[in-house]
N, C-alpha and C positions, 0 to 999 in steps of 0.2 A: 754071394750075399744071401743070407737066409733071414726072413722076417716072420715072426710069430707073435700071436696075441696071447698074453698070459692070463689076463682077465679083462674086466670092463674098463680098466683105467691104465693098464700097462702093456707095452709092446717091447719085445726084445729083437734087436737086429745084430746078427753075427756077420762081421766083415773079416774076410781072410786077407792075407798079405797082397794077393793079386788084386782084390777089390780096392785096397788102399792105393796101390800103384796106379790103377786105372783112373782113380780120382785125383791122382797127383798130390797125395797127402800122406803124412805118417801119423802114427798114434800121438806122438809128442806135439804135432801141429794142430790136433783137434782141439781148438780153443774158440770160444765164442767171440773173443776180441778181434780175431782176424777176419777180414772180409771174405777171403777164399774159403775158410773153414765154415763160416756162417752160411755161405751159399751152398756148400756141400751138405750141411746139416738140414737146411730147408728142403733140399732135394730128397734127402733120406726120409724126412718127415712126410713129404708128399707121397713118396713111394710106399711108405708104411701105411699111410691113410688109404691109399688105393687098394693095397693087398689085403688089409684087415677089414676095411669098411668102417673103421673108427674115424670119426671126424676130428681132425686135429687143427684145422684152419681156424684161426682166431682164438684158440684156447691157450691157456698158460700150461707149459710143460716143464718138467724137470728131467734133464738128461744126465745120466751117469755113464761114464766111459770106463771100461775095465779092460786092461791088456791081458792077452793070453798068448801062448807060444806060437799060435798060427795067425794072429791078427788081433781083433778086439771085439768086445761086446758093447752094445749101447742099450741101456735100459731106459725107456722113455715112459714117464709117468705123467698122465694128464692130471693137473691140479684142479681140485674141485673148488668152486667159488664158495667161500664161507658166507653164511647168511648175513645179510647186512643188518646191523642194529641201528635203530633210530633213537637218538637221545633228544630229550626235550630239556633245554637249558632254562632254568628259572632265573630270569634276569630281574624280575620285579617282585622281590620277596617281602618287602616291608608291608605290614598289614595296614588296612584302612581303618581309621577311627573316626566315627561320626558322633558329634555331640548333639543332644536333643534337649531343648529348654524345658519341655514338659513331657509327661507320660503319654498324653494324647497324640503328639506328633510321632513319638516312637511307635505307638501301636498302629497308627495309620500307615507309617512307613513299612512296618513288618507285614501288615496285611497286604500291601501292594506288592512287596517282594515275594511273598508267599504265593500270591496269585500269578506272578510272572515266572514261576518255577525257580525262584532263587532260594528255595528251602534247603538245598543240599550243600550250601556253603558252610564251611567251618566258621562258626560265628559265636560270639559271646556278648552279653549285655551286662554292664556294670552301672551302679549308682554311686556317684562321687561328687561332692561339692555342690549338691543341689541340682545336678543334671544327670541325664542318662547317657551312657556311651555305648554305641554299637560297634563292636570290633569285627571286621571281616578279614579272616586269614586267607592264605593262598591267593593273594591279590592278582596273580597272573591269570587266574581262571575267571575273574569277575567280569561280566559283560558291561560294556559302556552304558547300555540302556538301563541296567540296574543301578549303576552309579548315578546316572542322571535322575532317576526316580528318588533315590535316597537323598540327593542334594535338594530336592524340592521340600523335604520335611526337616532336614537337618539344619541347625544354625551354624555349624562349623565342621570342616573336614580337615583332617591332618593324617600324617603317616609317620609312625615311629614305633619301632620295636621296643625302645626303652620305655616309652609311655605305657605300652601294654604291660610291661613288667611292673611298672609303678601301679597300674590299676589292679593287677593280680594281687599285689601285696597290700594295698591300702583301701581299695574300693570294696563295696558290698556287691557280690555277684548276684545277678537276678536270674540269669540262665547261662549255662556254659556249653561249649562244644557245638551245639546245633540250635542256637537261640532262635533263629528265624523259623526253623521247622517246628520247634516246640511251641513257641509263642504264637506263631501263625495258626497252628492247629487249635490252640487253646482259645484264641480270640475269634474263632469261627471265620477265618478268611475265606 
């Protein structure tokens, strides 16, 4: 039996016919499904780890077996862990819409939000039907403390993407995209 390290992730093991006989296995029986062959493969991996100094314990490996006229070759490749990707699932995508009965309540609310660092929300303000509507998009990012503050000034809160589309089509826009940031800075919050 000869063991050699090809590079940082691959080891080659050459087994002659005598080696296979000593292990009481043939090339055709080298299969991961059999308990005897699994035990032999574990023993070969342990021997390869000791001989090369490459840590194989607890690692995922890919083993390729190739027959040749005097025995077989085993090519062992240590599989690298792929970097784990974290995904954020947006479960709460409906925007918040707050109605204000007068401009004074809207301005007080925007000042309070602006002071509370709520100025980075994607937000718009519309005027429709004698009232002002503050729309906060990306509702999954909005802090509960900010929602509580807005509720102190707002006369009604609801959530509807359809209503936002209606406002975009029929209402008069007062500030778009960053209404809290723009109006908060303008009103000297």
